[in-house]
DOBA-363329 format. One record per atom (N, C-alpha, C, CB): residue in one letter; y, x, z. Coordinates in steps of 0.05 Angstrom, whole numbers, plus 5000, padded with zeros to 4 digits. Glycine has a CB too. Layout:
<rs>
aYXZ
...
</rs>
This chain:
<rs>
m659682156011
m657481976017
m656881926043
m655182056007
w656982146063
w656882136090
w658881996100
w656882376101
a661482036091
a663881916103
a663981616098
a666282056092
r662181516079
r661981206076
r659381086090
r661981126043
l657981276103
l655681156113
l656080916132
l654281356126
p657880916148
p658380696165
p658680466149
p660680736181
q660680446130
q660980266114
q658780106094
q662480376103
l656780346089
l654880256073
l652780116091
l653780476056
s652280206115
s650380126139
s651379846144
s650680336167
a654179786150
a654979536158
a654479326134
a657779546167
t654679426111
t654279246087
t651479146088
t654779376059
l649779336087
l646779266087
l645979066107
l645179516092
v646779136133
v646778936152
v647578676154
v647579016166
a649778656142
a651078416133
a649578256114
a653678466121
g648578356093
g647178226073
g644478126087
g646678406048
l643178296106
l640878216114
l641277976133
l639378456127
l643478026148
l643777816169
l644577516154
l646277926191
l645877536133
l646277296114
l643477176107
l647777386086
c641677346100
c639077256093
c637477126117
c637477486082
a638377206142
a636977126166
a638076836172
a637577336190
s640076776160
s641376496167
s639776306149
s644776476160
f638176336132
f636076186119
f633376136131
f635676296095
p631775956122
p628975946135
p627776196121
p627275646130
p625476316136
p624576186159
p626076196187
p622176266163
l627776396189
l629276456215
l631176216220
l631076756214
q632976196202
q635175986202
q636976076228
q633875656205
w637776286229
w639676416251
w642476316236
w639276806253
w643676066244
w645675996227
w648376146236
w645775696228
w648476256262
w650576436269
w650776726254
w650276486300
a648076826245
a648077036232
a650177076206
a645377056226
a650376826192
a652176846169
a655076886179
a651876586152
v655676776200
v658876836210
v658877166215
v659876656243
v656977266227
v656877536234
v656977726209
v654577596250
a655377606188
a654977736163
a657777786149
a653077566144
f659477576147
f661777566134
f664377746152
f662377246129
a663677716181
a665477866195
a665078166187
a665077816225
l662478256187
l661878556178
l663078616149
l658578616178
l662478446133
l662978496103
l666378526102
l661778216082
a667678376116
a670178336113
a671578586128
a670878056124
a670478716145
a671678966160
a670779186143
a670579006192
v669079186124
v668779386106
v670779346080
v665879386098
l671379146073
l672879066051
l675579116055
l672478786044
i676979096079
i679679126086
i679679396099
i680778886106
h677979586100
h678079846106
h680080016089
h675579946104
a681780136097
a683780316083
a682580456061
a684980516101
a680380586065
a678980756047
a677380576023
a676880926066
t677280326027
t675880226006
t677880105986
t673980026015
i677080255959
i678780185933
i677579945916
i678980455913
v678779875898
v677679675881
v674979675873
v678979665860
a674479915860
a671379965853
a669679975872
a670980195840
g670280105897
g668580075922
g668179795932
g669780225945
g670479625930
g669779335934
g667479215919
g671979175928
f667579255891
f665179165877
f662579285885
f665479215849
g662479505893
g659879675903
g659179565927
g660280005907
y660879525943
y660279395974
y659279125969
y662979375995
g660678975949
g659878725948
g657378685938
g661378585937
f656678855914
f653978875902
f651978925919
f653779065884
l652379165937
l650479195955
l650078995976
l650779425967
f651678815984
f651478646000
f649778405993
f653878576006
g650178355963
g648578205946
g645678265946
g649578225921
v645278495937
v642778565937
v640678585963
v642978795925
a642278655985
a640978636014
a640578336019
a642878766039
f642078146007
f641677896013
f639377765994
f644277766010
y639977795975
y637677645952
y635177775951
y638577645921
l634978035954
l631978145951
l629978035972
l631878475954
p630878005994
p629377866019
p629177556017
p630977926046
l631177456002
l631277156000
l629277055977
l634277055992
l628777215957
l627777125932
l624877275928
l630077195907
p623277385945
p620977485939
p618577325930
p620377615959
w618877045933
w617076845924
w617076855892
w617976545936
i619276965882
i619276955853
i617177155840
i622077005843
s616877345857
s614777545848
s611777435844
s614477785870
t611377265865
t608777145867
t607976955843
t608676995893
l610476845830
l609876665806
l610176815778
l611876415806
v612176985778
v612577125750
v612477435751
v615477055737
g611977575776
g611877835781
g614177995789
g610877935760
t613778245793
t616078425809
t618578425792
t615278755813
v618078495765
v620278555751
v622378315750
v619478645723
p621478055739
p623377865742
p624677815769
p622277645734
w623377845791
w624177805817
w626778015822
w621677855838
l626078295813
l628278475818
l631078415797
l626978775814
v630178365775
v632378255755
v633978045766
v631178145729
l632477845777
l634277585786
l636277655809
l632377335797
a634877835827
a636377915851
a638878075843
a634678095870
l638278265823
l640578415814
l642878235802
l639578605794
v641978115787
v643677905767
v645477745787
v641577675748
c644077615812
c645577455827
c647677655847
c643377255845
a646477895850
a648578065866
a650978125853
a647578335875
l651378085829
l653778105814
l656077975823
l653278025790
f655277735827
f657277525839
f658677615864
f655677245846
p656877675886
p658377795906
p659778065903
p656777815925
g658678205882
g660078415873
g663178405867
g658878495853
l663278155846
l665878085836
l667877995861
l665577855814
f666777815880
f667877765904
f669177985917
f666077665920
g667278245921
g668578455937
g670878585922
g666578665944
l670578575895
l672578705878
l675378565881
l671578705849
l675378275878
l677678115884
l678778135913
l676977835877
a676778145932
a677778115957
a679778375966
a675378095977
v678778635952
v680678835956
v683278805946
v679879065947
v683078655923
v686278635910
v688078415924
v686278535875
v686578245941
v688178035954
v688678095986
v686777765950
r687178315994
r687278356026
r690078436037
r685278596036
a691878516020
a694578576032
a696278326032
a696178816016
l695078086023
l696877836021
l696477706049
l695877615995
p698777616055
p698577476083
p696477246088
p701177356090
g695277236109
g692877026114
g690577096092
g693876706109
w689777376091
w687577436075
w684877316082
w687377696074
p684377246107
p681777086113
p681276866096
p681776966140
i683676716091
i683876456074
i683076536047
i686876316073
w684376776039
w683976826008
w681176906004
w685877065995
f679977056026
f676877156023
f675376906017
f675577306050
a675876716037
a674176456041
a674576306012
a675276256068
v676176296000
v677076145973
v675576305956
v680276135964
l675776555953
l674576725934
l671576685933
l675277005941
w670176715958
w667476685961
w666676385950
w666776735991
a668576215957
a667375925945
a667575905915
a668975665956
g669676075904
g669776115879
g667276265863
g672176245876
q666376445874
q663876625862
q661476425865
q663276945881
e660976275888
e658876105889
e658875875868
e658876005915
w661275745864
w661675585841
w660575725817
w664575525837
a661675945811
a661176095786
a658076145784
a662876395786
k656676235804
k653876255805
k652276025801
k653276365827
s653275815812
s651875545805
s652675405780
s652275345828
t654075555765
t654675425739
t653875585713
t657675375739
v653775845715
v653076015692
v651376215704
v655476145678
p649576355685
p649076245660
p646876005659
p648176475643
f646275895638
f644275655634
f644175475657
f641475765630
g646275355665
g646675195684
g647175305713
g644575045683
g646975575718
g647175655743
g644375675762
g649175465754
f644775835783
f642375865801
f644075865828
f640176165795
p643875595841
p645475595868
p643575675891
p646775295876
w641075775887
w639775895911
w641476085925
w637276045903
g641476055953
g643576255969
g645576175971
g644176485961
v646675955968
v649275845975
v649375816003
v649875605961
v651675946020
v651875946045
v651375766063
v653676006049
g652575496051
g652375256067
g649575146072
g654075066053
f647675256053
f644875146058
f643175266078
f643475146036
g644275446090
g643375626111
g644175466136
g644675926109
q645875276137
q647275166162
q646074906166
q650475136159
t643874846158
t642474586167
t641874526196
t640074576154
s641874756210
s641674726242
s643774826256
s639274866253
g645974866240
g648474956256
g650074776263
g650075126243
p652174806280
p654574646288
p656474586269
p655974756306
f656674736247
f658574636226
f657774446204
f659574836213
l655374376209
l654074186185
l655673936182
l650874086192
p656973816205
p658573616198
p660473586179
p659373546214
l661673866168
l663673906151
l662873806126
l664374186151
a660173816120
a658973746092
a659473466088
a655773816089
a659873296109
a660573016103
a663172956090
a660472866126
v664973176096
v667673156082
v667973276058
v669873246097
g667073516054
g667373666029
g665173756014
g668673856033
g662573726026
g659973796010
g659274086025
g660573815973
v657174176008
v656674456014
v658674626007
v654274536002
p660374635986
p662374805984
p664674826008
p663474735961
l665274656019
l667074626043
l665474776069
l667774276049
l663174726068
l661174856088
l661075136086
l658374766085
s660575236059
s660575516059
s663475636064
s659375596032
t665475526053
t668075626060
t669075656080
t669675536052
a668075436105
a668475466130
a667075686145
a667975236141
i664675756136
i663175976154
i664376236140
i659375956152
v665176276115
v666476466110
v669176556126
v666876436087
l670476346126
l673076366136
l672976436167
l674676096131
v671176306180
v670776406208
v669876656215
v669076266220
g668176796197
g667277046196
g669677246190
g665077046177
c671177206172
c673477326162
c675677356182
c674377176140
a676077126193
a678477066213
a677377206243
a679276686216
a674777206246
a673877386273
a674677646267
a670477386280
t674077776243
t674878066239
t677778086237
t673578196214
a679477926228
a682177936228
a683377906259
a683177716209
f682177746270
f683077726302
f682377996320
f681277446317
a680278106313
a679578306329
a681078576317
a676278336330
v681778576293
v683278826283
v686178776292
v683078886250
e687478556293
e690178516299
e690078536332
e691478216285
l688478456346
l688578476373
l688278736383
l686778316383
v686378906367
v686479196377
v689079366371
v684179336364
g690179266348
g692779366337
g694979346358
g693479206312
w694779076368
w696978976386
w696879106409
w696878686392
f694879156420
f694479276445
f695279626442
f691279216454
r694579706420
r695080006419
r698080016414
r693180156396
r699279876399
r702379896396
r703679836418
r703379716377
d702679626435
d703679546462
d706879456456
d703479816486
r707379306439
r710079216433
r711579116454
r710079016414
l710278926469
l711678786489
l712978986511
l709678586503
l711079176515
l711879366540
l714079566531
l709179556553
d713679676509
d715579896498
d717979806487
d714380046478
s718179536473
s720479506459
s722079236467
s719779506430
g720379126484
g720978816492
g721078656470
g723678766507
h719378726451
h719278496424
h717878256437
h717278606393
t718778016431
t717377756438
t716377606416
t719177586453
e716277746390
e715077566365
e711877566375
e715577736330
p711077336367
p708277276371
p706377446356
p707776996362
p704277526366
p702877756355
p701477656328
p700677876378
a700777816312
a699277726287
a696477586289
a698777956272
v695177616315
v692577486319
v692777206317
v691377546345
l695177086316
l695376806316
l694176656294
l697976736316
l694476776270
l693676716244
l690876656243
l694276926224
p689076866247
p686376846247
p685176696271
p685277096246
g686576676292
g685776526313
g686276216306
g687176616337
a688276136291
a688775906284
a686575816260
a691675906275
c685975996248
c683975906227
c681375836241
c683376146205
i680376006257
i677775916273
i678175676287
i676776126294
c680375616299
c680875386315
c681075106297
c683575436331
l681975166273
l682174936254
l679574866247
l683875006229
v677675036238
v675074966228
v673474856253
v673775226215
l673574966277
l672374826300
l673374566308
l672474986320
f675874546303
f677374276313
f676074056287
f681674316314
a676074176264
a675173976240
a672473886244
a675374096211
t670574086253
t668173986258
t667473776281
t666674196261
v669173866301
v668873636325
v669873356319
v670573726350
l672273386300
l673573116293
l671572946271
l676773176280
v670173076256
v668272956237
v665972876247
v667673116216
w664673026269
w662272966277
w661672676288
w661773146294
p663872556303
p663272246313
p662772076286
p666072096332
s664272116268
s664271926241
s661371976228
s666872006216
v660272236228
v657972296216
v655572176233
v657972596214
r655772156259
r653972046271
r653671756271
r654172126293
h656471606270
h656271336262
h655771246236
h658271236268
a656171416213
a654971396193
a651971346191
a655671576182
g650971506209
g647771516207
g646771296223
g646371796218
v647671196242
v646570986258
v647770726249
v647171036287
g649670726233
g651170456223
g652370316243
g649270256208
s653570086238
s654769906258
s653169746276
s656369736246
g650469746263
g648569546280
g648369276265
g649669476311
n650069176240
n649168966228
n648169006200
n651068776228
e647269256191
e646169306167
e643269266171
e646869576158
p642169136148
p639369106147
p637669316150
p638768996127
a635869356164
a633969606164
a631869616140
a632369616192
v631469876131
v629569886110
v627170086120
v630970006082
t624670006121
t622470176127
t621070286103
t620470036143
v621170556102
v620970726078
v618170876085
v623670936073
a615770896070
a613771096075
a613871296054
a611170966077
a613571556065
a613371816047
a610571926051
a615672046056
v609271916032
v606371996031
v605672286018
v604771776014
q604772456034
q604372756024
q600772766022
q605773026051
g600372745998
g597672745995
g596273025989
g597072555973
n597773215990
n596773495988
n595673555961
n594573556008
v594673805954
v594073905928
v591074085932
v596774085917
p589374125914
p587374275914
p587574565923
p586474255891
r590274665912
r590874965916
r593974985912
r589075155893
l594975195923
l597775245919
l598275445893
l599075365947
g600475395880
g601275615857
g601275415834
g598875885852
l601875555813
l602475455784
l600175255777
l602475715761
d597575325788
d595175175777
d594674945795
d592375355774
f596474875809
f595774635832
f594374435819
f598474475846
n594874335796
n593874085783
n591974155761
n596273915772
a590874395764
a588374485741
a586374265740
a586574765749
q585574125764
q583273945762
q584973685756
q581273935789
r583773545732
r584473305723
r584473085746
r582773245701
r586872945752
r587472725768
r586772765799
r585872495758
e586073025804
e585773095834
e587973075853
e584973375836
v590573155842
v592573075858
v593272815860
v594473205853
l592972655840
l593372335843
l591672225861
l592872165820
d588872315859
d586972165879
d587672235905
d583872225876
y588472495911
y589172555941
y591372375949
y590072875945
h593472295933
h595572155941
h594471855944
h597972195921
v592871735929
v591671505930
v590071445954
v590171495909
r588471635962
r587171655988
r588771646010
r585771865989
e590871816010
e592871786039
e594171496037
e595672046041
t594571396015
t596271146015
t594670926024
t597571075987
l591670916015
l589970726026
l589470766055
l587670726011
q589371006066
q589171056095
q591670896108
q589071386103
l593970956096
l596570846108
l596470546108
l599170956092
a595170426085
a594970156085
a593370046105
a594270066062
a591170156110
a589370106132
a590470106157
a587270276133
d592570316165
d593970306189
d595670106192
d595270526193
v596970036167
v598869796168
v597769546176
v600069756143
h595069526163
h593769246169
h592769236199
h591069196149
a591869476209
a591069466237
a593269506264
a589069686238
g595869476249
g598069486267
g598669756277
g597469306289
r597869956266
r598370226277
r600670376264
r595970396273
a601770246243
a604170326228
a605770066217
a603170516202
p608670096213
p609769896202
p609469836174
p611869906208
q609969596162
q609669516136
q612169656122
q609569206133
p611569836107
p613869956089
p614969746068
p612770226072
q617569746060
q618369626038
q617669746011
q620869606041
f617770026012
f617070205987
f615670435995
f619670315971
v614370555979
v613270805988
v614371035966
v609870785990
i614871275980
i615571495959
i613471665961
i618171655964
w612571805934
w610571995929
w611672225920
w608671905912
p610872455923
p612272705914
p612472725882
p610772955925
e614172895879
e614472985850
e611573055838
e616473265848
n610873045814
n607973085803
n605872985818
n607273375798
s606172795836
s603972685850
s601872525830
s605172495871
s602672445807
s600372375787
s600372615769
s600972075770
d598472765769
d598473005753
d597572955722
d596473205766
i597272655716
i596772595691
i598172365685
i594272575685
d599872315663
d601472065659
d599971785660
d602772085631
p600871655678
p599571395684
p600171155663
p600371305713
l602371275648
l603171065627
l601571095601
l606371085620
v599771275599
v597971335574
v595271365580
v598671575560
n594771405606
n592071455617
n591271185635
n592071735635
p589871025628
p589070755642
p588170805669
p586770595627
d586371025668
d584671105696
d586771175716
d582571385692
a589071315708
a591371365731
a592471125739
a593671535722
g593270995716
g594870675724
g593070545742
g595270435695
q590470525738
q589070325755
q588970425786
q586070285742
r588670735791
r588670835813
r590970815826
r587971045812
i593370835816
i596370775828
i596870455834
i598770875804
a595670315816
a595769995819
a594169925845
a594469825791
e591770065849
e589969995874
e591470085896
e587070135874
a592870325899
a594670395919
a596570205927
a595870605913
a598170135905
a600769965908
a599869675919
a602469955878
q597369575910
q596569315919
q595669325947
q594569195902
a594469535953
a593169585982
a595369596002
a591569875984
i597869765994
i600169766014
i601969526011
i601970026011
g601869375992
g603269155988
g606169215981
g602968996011
a606869415965
a609369505968
a609669665938
a609669705996
p612069695926
p612169865904
p612170175914
p614769785887
i611070375895
i610870615900
i612570755879
i608170695902
l614170965887
l615471135870
l613671355865
l618071235879
v612771415839
v610771575832
v612071795815
v608471425818
g611472055822
g612872265808
g610172395785
g614272515834
t611472385761
t609372435740
t610672625719
t608372155727
v608872685696
v610472855675
v609672675647
v609373245674
r611472645634
r611072485609
r612172615587
r612272215610
a611072535562
a611672645537
a614472615535
a610272535515
g616272765526
g618672745517
g619372635487
g619472995520
p621372565484
p622172445456
p621772685434
p625372335456
g620572625412
g620072855390
g617773025397
g622473045387
w615872955417
w613573125426
w611873195401
w611772985448
t611173435396
t609273555378
t607373745392
t610773705358
p605373815380
p603774025392
p605374285392
p600974055377
e606974355371
e608474595369
e610374595389
e609674645344
d611574385397
d614274345413
d613474105436
d617174245389
p611774195453
p611173965473
p612873895496
p608774015484
v615273765481
v617473695502
v616473515522
v619873575490
a617573515546
a616673365571
a618673265587
a615173525586
l618273005601
l620172935619
l618672915648
l621572675610
n620673005664
n619773015694
n620472745707
n621273255712
s618972565709
s619872285716
s618972185745
s618772085694
v620271995755
v619371845777
v618971525765
v621371875802
v616871405768
v616471155760
v615870955782
v614571155740
v617670745781
v617670555804
v614970365794
v620870365807
w612570365812
w610070225806
w609869985824
w607670405810
d610269715810
d610469475830
d607569435836
d611869175818
p606969275855
p603869235862
p603268965843
p603269185899
q604968815832
q604268555813
q604868655785
q606268275819
a607268755782
a608268805754
a607569045743
a611068785752
g606669255757
g605869505746
g608769705743
g604469435715
p608069865725
p610470055719
p613369895715
p609770235691
a615569975727
a617969845720
a620170065717
a618869625744
e622170105730
e624370305724
e623370575729
e626970265740
q624770755720
q623971015722
q626371195717
q621671075703
h626471455732
h628271625733
h627371875720
h629071655758
d628771975701
d627872195689
d629772435697
d627772155659
k628572635705
k630072875722
k632272955695
k627473195735
r634973005712
r637073045695
r638273315694
r638872875702
i637373495713
i637873785715
i635173945715
i639573845742
v634174075692
v631874225694
v632674495696
v630074185672
q630174635707
q630474925720
q630075115694
q627874995747
p632275265689
p631675485670
p629675655680
p634075645664
f628275805661
f625976025663
f623575885680
f627176325679
g623575675685
g621575525702
g620675285686
g622875445730
e622675055688
e621474805675
e622074795642
e622874535690
y623875045635
y624475055607
y625275355601
y626774855600
l625275465581
l625775725574
l628275785553
l623075835563
p630575825562
p632575875539
p631776125523
p635575925551
w632376065500
w632176285481
w629576365482
w633876505486
r627276175479
r624676225478
r623376445461
r623576015473
g624676425435
g623476605418
g624176865423
g624076555394
f626576935437
f627577195446
f626077315469
f630277175453
f625877135489
f624477235514
f621377255514
f625377065537
r620077125494
r617677145487
r616977445482
r617176965465
h618877585468
h618477885459
h618378035483
h620778015439
l619777955506
l620578135527
l618378115550
l623578065537
s617077885555
s615577855578
s612877695570
s617377705600
s610977745579
s608377575574
s608477305593
s605577755582
y610377335612
y610677065626
y612276855613
y611877095651
a613376885596
a615176715574
a613776475569
a615676855545
d611176485561
d609776245554
d608676055580
d607276335537
r608976145601
r608476015628
r610575805634
r608376215652
a613275845620
a615375665626
a614675415612
a618075775617
g615875185623
g615374895613
g616874865587
g616274665634
y616874635578
y618074525556
y619774265565
y615874455535
f620574255586
f622474035597
f624673995586
f623074055622
v625373745583
v628173675571
v629573535595
v628173465542
p632073505597
p633873385616
p633573035607
p637273535613
g633072855627
g633372605623
g636472495623
g631772485644
h636772235618
h639472085616
h638971835635
h640271995582
g640471805651
g640971565668
g642471575691
g638871475675
s642671345707
s644271335727
s643471495754
s644571065732
g641071585753
g639971725780
g639371525798
g641971905794
v639271235791
v638271005811
v635970845799
v640670795818
v634070795819
v632270625812
v631870405834
v629970765806
h630670155825
h630669955851
h628069885857
h632169685847
a627469935883
a624669895893
a625069645916
a623170215906
a623069425914
a623669205931
a626669115935
a622469265957
g628369135916
g631069055916
g633069265926
g631268815931
v632069485937
v633769715949
v634669905925
v631869895972
p636969925922
p637670175898
p637370425914
p641170175882
v635670565900
v635070845910
v635571065891
v632270855919
g637071245903
g637871515884
g635771705890
g640971665890
v635171755865
v632771975862
v633872265850
v630371845839
t633772445866
t634272715859
t631772905864
t636572795874
t630773005845
t627673135851
t628473445854
t625073075822
c626273575859
c626373855866
c627974005844
c623573985869
w629874175854
w631574355836
w634174195835
w630274415806
e634373975821
e636973825818
e638173705845
e636673605798
v636873685866
v638073635891
v640273845899
v635973635911
i639474115891
i641174335902
i643874295890
i640074625895
f644174115867
f646974075854
f648473895869
f646973965825
d650573895877
d652273695892
d652373445871
d655473825900
r652873485845
r653573225821
r651173095826
r654073295784
a648873165828
a646372975824
a646572715843
a643573135831
p646372855873
p646372615891
p649072445890
p645772725920
r651472575884
r653772425882
r653672235861
r655872595879
e653072305841
e652772075817
e650671835823
e651572225788
s649071925838
s647271685847
s648471515868
s644471785857
v649771635886
v651371485906
v653371305893
v652871665924
l655171425875
l657171335859
l656171065842
l657971585842
n653671085834
n652270885817
n650570665837
n650171065797
g651370695861
g650570455880
g648070535895
g649970185864
a647070785900
a644770815914
a645270765941
a643571055909
q643470645957
q643870625991
q641870826005
q643170286003
l640270935991
l638371146002
l637971335982
l635771036009
l637371585990
l636871845969
l634171875975
l638572145974
a632771925956
a629871975956
a629772255944
a628171765939
v628172455955
v627972745945
v624872795942
v629472955968
p624072685918
p620572765913
p620773075903
p618772555885
t619173235917
t619373505912
t616273615907
t620873635937
n616173805892
n613373905886
n613674235896
n612673875850
n612974235922
n613274525932
n610174645936
n615074525961
a608474485920
a605974615915
a605574835901
a604574465906
t607874835881
t607875085860
t608775355874
t610075025833
f609775325899
f610975595913
f609475625936
f614275575921
n610475865947
n609075925970
n610675835996
n608576215971
k609475896021
k610775776046
k613375826049
k609475866069
t614676096045
t617276196051
t619076006034
t617576516044
m618375976005
m620375865989
m620175545995
m620075955958
s617975456002
s617975146007
s619775096032
s614775026013
r619975286052
r621475216077
r624775206067
r620775446102
q625375436049
q627775406038
q628575186022
q628175616025
q626575096002
q627074845988
q627574626004
q625074785971
l625874576026
l626674376040
l628874336058
l625074326049
a629974566065
a632274606080
a634574536060
a632474916093
f634474606036
f636674576014
f636774256010
f635874755983
a634174136012
a634273856010
a635273676032
a631973786004
k635773776058
k636773646075
k639773606071
k635973746096
r641473796069
r644073756057
r645973526073
r643573666027
a645373486098
a646873286115
a647473006098
a649773426124
r645272906086
r645372636076
r643072506088
r645372626047
w642972246091
w640672076098
w638972046077
w641371826106
n636472166079
n634672176055
n631872146065
n634972446038
t630072116044
t627172146050
t626172326031
t625671886049
t624572526042
t623372756024
t620772716024
t623773036033
a619572696000
a616472695999
a615572955985
a615272415983
t613973095997
t612773385987
t609773315980
t612973646013
s609173495959
s606573495952
s604773655971
s606373595926
w605973855984
w604374036004
w606274076025
w603274325994
w605274086051
w607174206076
w604774156100
w610573996082
p604974316116
p603474306141
p604774086164
p603374616153
a604573826152
a605673626165
a603973376165
a608073576155
p604473156179
p602472896172
p602472836147
p603272636185
p600472716134
p600172636104
p602172396099
p596972546097
a602572216118
a603571986109
a605671916136
a600971766103
s607971796129
s609171666152
s611171456144
s610671886170
a612171276158
a613271066152
a615771036171
a611370836151
r618271006162
r620771026180
r623170856166
r621771366184
</rs>
């Protein structure tokens, strides 16, 4: 035990450092250091295959426990601990396989590929996966972000792991090279082994520099594209938590009030006229398609601002019954003249939150089971049209999956809207959620709660 204390300590520190790369700290560089430390432990001669799993698991526990404490405020301490332990199994598998391949030439590349593989696995299974904690999501303020424009979040994660592991390989080989002192003792002129890890680091840095100008150009355009002014309204909620919408129509009235204020600012010349407005997910806490009073309030706001509004709401799903109240998480385009038009139904719903797999089984295990929703996934292109603009909609949770915004763009979206309901969660989770929504794409994020101006047009 005491002989392994340095490795155990380094592993714990590495997991905590990786957590520090995410909000609220957002120390992007901490992820690089984290994988440099973890790699040093896994390539140590005393680390066997079983030890690789143990160190990887410990790394995962040190990472996920402080990353996911908001879970405990929603469903209690036991589910938080269980979720963190299950997530830690995937880094454990990485550690096991890393020890197996560490003797291969170019092991930092193998380590990076293995890590990308375990992130894919954790984002896929079980029940559709849990992508929270993907390394690339902690890099929204880091210099490697442009790589996401080439290969998405998976490439960004791979690059971070590669740089960290290559830094360890560079240090190990450099120390060994000087200790052996080959050039002085034997006149050996073969290039030192440090060239490979050094080349890995340089390759990632070079790719980042190479891609960055095109990313900037994509953001500003060539100058000939028509401009679109979009308003995002944050109406706020009466309270945070699962009961944010306990007061009937209160959340909707908040968003109508802020939109009316924005309309007054537009008419007074204090704000530009938006072509359309984006409200957050669940901004209408009752279904405006079956509750006339809600529809009238939304129509009032749309007519005042003189633009369509993308309204987030919850609607009864197909086959709804009192015993099985299935629901759709929808975004409805509300035209100021025509009323409700196109709609997007959320295609990727969250297990153990928006729906509960194996409900009959889990109901016997936890009293929290009945708090899970009855949402079902929708079907569609992920694109709605507002004021003639094709808008890709990816709501809270589904935005974390690459395939959701990708499908919207492939189906013609020119702008990505991310309506999110962070009122359900606490401040820590909300910062993580919004960081995940940035994802190096030009988008507009409308949140139900955040300590920021309630309405903005851009």
